[in-house]
C-alpha positions in Angstrom: 10.4 47.9 28.5 8.0 50.7 27.5 6.9 53.2 30.1 3.2 53.3 31.0 1.4 56.3 29.6 -1.1 57.8 31.9 -4.1 59.6 30.7 -4.0 58.0 27.2 -7.4 58.1 25.5 -9.3 54.9 25.7 -10.1 53.3 22.4 -13.8 53.2 21.6 -15.5 49.9 22.5 -16.6 49.4 18.9 -13.9 51.1 16.7 -15.4 49.9 13.4 -18.8 51.4 14.2 -17.1 54.7 15.1 -15.2 54.7 11.8 -18.3 53.8 9.8 -20.2 56.7 11.4 -17.5 59.2 10.4 -17.3 57.8 6.9 -21.0 58.1 6.5 -20.9 61.8 7.6 -18.0 62.6 5.2 -19.8 60.8 2.3 -23.0 62.8 3.0 -21.0 66.1 3.0 -19.4 65.1 -0.3 -22.7 64.4 -1.9 -24.0 67.9 -1.1 -21.0 69.7 -2.4 -21.3 71.3 -5.8 -18.2 71.7 -8.0 -18.3 75.1 -9.7 -15.8 76.0 -12.5 -14.4 79.4 -13.2 -14.8 80.6 -16.8 -11.2 79.8 -17.5 -11.6 76.2 -16.1 -14.8 75.7 -18.0 -13.3 77.0 -21.2 -10.4 74.5 -20.9 -12.8 71.7 -20.1 -14.9 72.5 -23.2 -12.0 73.4 -25.4 -13.4 76.8 -26.3 -12.2 80.3 -25.9 -12.9 81.9 -22.6 -14.1 85.1 -24.3 -16.7 83.1 -26.2 -17.9 81.4 -23.0 -18.2 84.8 -21.2 -20.0 86.4 -24.1 -22.5 83.6 -24.4 -23.1 83.6 -20.6 -23.5 87.4 -20.7 -26.4 87.3 -23.1 -27.8 84.2 -21.3 -27.4 82.0 -24.4 -25.9 79.2 -22.3 -26.6 77.9 -18.8 -24.4 79.4 -16.1 -24.5 80.5 -12.5 -23.8 84.0 -11.1 -22.7 84.2 -7.5 -23.0 87.9 -7.0 -21.0 89.2 -9.9 -18.9 86.1 -10.2 -19.6 83.8 -13.2 -19.4 80.1 -12.6 -20.4 76.9 -14.3 -21.6 73.7 -12.7 -21.0 70.3 -14.1 -24.7 70.2 -15.2 -24.2 73.6 -17.0 -21.2 72.1 -18.9 -23.2 69.0 -19.9 -26.0 71.1 -21.1 -23.7 73.4 -23.2 -22.3 70.3 -24.9 -25.8 68.8 -25.4 -27.0 72.0 -27.0 -24.0 72.1 -29.3 -24.7 68.6 -30.8 -25.9 68.5 -34.3 -27.5 65.4 -36.0 -25.6 63.8 -38.8 -26.8 64.5 -42.4 
């Protein structure tokens, strides 16, 4: 026989509604988060040299983000870099 636990928290009356509410809050937070890549991560993703990426960002030839003195790239920045690099077939 199991001993009775005193002071155990009572389960919410509508547990499913409580879980849904928490999931909605978490989903809203995830939508507002922005993934930023370091130059090394961005270079690996784009398969280019990190030095090229830094040089191009330094002269503002490619889209990038500076957080203070820290260079970062958003997913939109990476997509735009790829888009700008496309060349039509001859």
